[in-house]
N, C-alpha and C positions, 0 to 999 in steps of 0.2 A: 828450221825444224820446230823450234819452240813456238814460233808464230803460228804455224800450222795447227799445233795442238790447242793453243789458246783460241784460235778461230773456230775449231771444231767444238770446243767446250761452249763457246758463246752461242753456237747454233744448235746445241743439243737441248731439246725441250723435255724435261722430266715429266711434264704434265700433258704430254701429247695424247695419251689415252687414259680414260677413266678406269678405275679399278672395277667399276660395275659393267663395263662394256665387254662384249664378247668379240670374236674376230670379225664379225660382219659390221660392227659399229665402229666408226672412226671419228667421233666428235672430239674436239679438244676441250678439256676442262681440268680443273684441279680435282684431285681425288679427295675423298673425305678423310682417308688415312693421312694424307699430307696435311690437312687442316688440323687434325688431332695431334700429329707428330710434332708440331711446332710448340706443344706444351703451353699454349696460351689460351686454353679453354677457360672461359670465365666460370666462376662458382655458380652463378645464376643459371648457366646452361646445364651444368652438371646436376643441379637441383631439379630443374625441369625434366631432364632426361631420366633421373632416378624415379621421379613421380610417374612419368609416362610408363616406364618399364614395370613398376609395381602394379599400376592400374591395369596395364595390358595383361599381366600374368593372372591377376585375380579375376577381372571381369571380361577380358578378351574382347572388349568393346561390343558386347552383344546388345546393349541398349544404345539406341541411336541418339547421338547428341545433335543438336541443331547446328545449322550453318552459322558462320560468324556474322556479327551484327554490322550495320552500316557504319558505326563508329570505328569498328575494327578495319573495315574496308577503306575508310577515309585515311586512317593511319598508314596503311600499306600504300595507298596512292600518294600520300605525302612524300614518301621516299621512292616512289616510282617502282613498287613491287607489284607483281601480279598475284592473284589468288593462287593457292597451292595447286589447284586443279589445272591451271594454265601456266605452270612453271616448268621449264626444262631442267635437266640435270645440271647443265652449265650455269644457268641462272641461280639455281639453289646453292651450288658450291660457292659462287661469287657472293651471294647474299649471306651465307654462313660466315664467310671470311670477313665481310663488312660488319656483321653483328658482333663477331669476336673483337674487332678493333673498337667498335663503338662502346662495347660493354666496359672497356677500361679507359675510356676517354675522360678528360677533365670536365667536360660539359655534362652537368647533371641531367639536363633534359634529354640529351642524346643517349645517356646510359639508361634512363627510364624508358625511352622509346624502344631501345634495343631489346630490353627485357620484355617489354610488352609485345613486340613483334615476334619474339621467340615463343611466347605463350600463345599468341594468335596462331602461329604455325602449327603448334602441337594440337590446338583445338581443331584446326582444319584437318589435320591428319587423323584425329579421332573420328571426325565426321566421315572422311573418305573410307576409313577402315570399317566403320560401323555400317555404312551403307553399301559396302562392297563396290564402291565406285572405282577403286584402284584396280580391280580385276578387269574392268571394261574400258579403262582409260586409254586415251590415244597414246601411241608409242612415243610420240615426240614429247608430250607433256608428262614426263616421268620424274619430275623433281621430288615428288614425295618419296621415292626410293632413296634418294640422297639424304633426305631428312631422317628417314628411318635408320639408315646406316650410321649417320652422325650420332643420333641418340643412343644407338646400341654401343658405339665405340666409346662414348664418354660416360656412360652409366656404369656405376660400380656394381649394379645388380644384374648385368647381362649374363655373366658366366655362372653366378651362384644363386640362381632363382629357386633352388630346391629347398630353401628354408621354409617355404609355404606349404 
């Protein structure tokens, strides 16, 4: 009997369905809430998220920022990451989990690169929101939604933005 329960627990996948998916979507991914619930969100991620939320509230990205530079693309390619407009939800959740681990690594270069990649992702997101690309984007490449949700979850300004 107890062997049956242990086997059922081993086969049970908590991350079978994303919190962002509706009943018609059935891709397997970690949810952003699971990433945040582990309480290992680095301070640099929280700082970037707070800046993003404040700027979004004040400017709402009406002025269009430019695309990322070739140097930024090279850094993403170094770690085999796609640009945000070609990133799926599963890829984004996996990438955010990696960036969380790298941000607390002993390797100073890896920590620096993780912080820079997070900043690059937010710049890409600002461009996509400013150009309304996100509204016409392919359904498969919706990793930007995961990034938005992650930033909202970790920002301390998400719920109390009425101070402005």
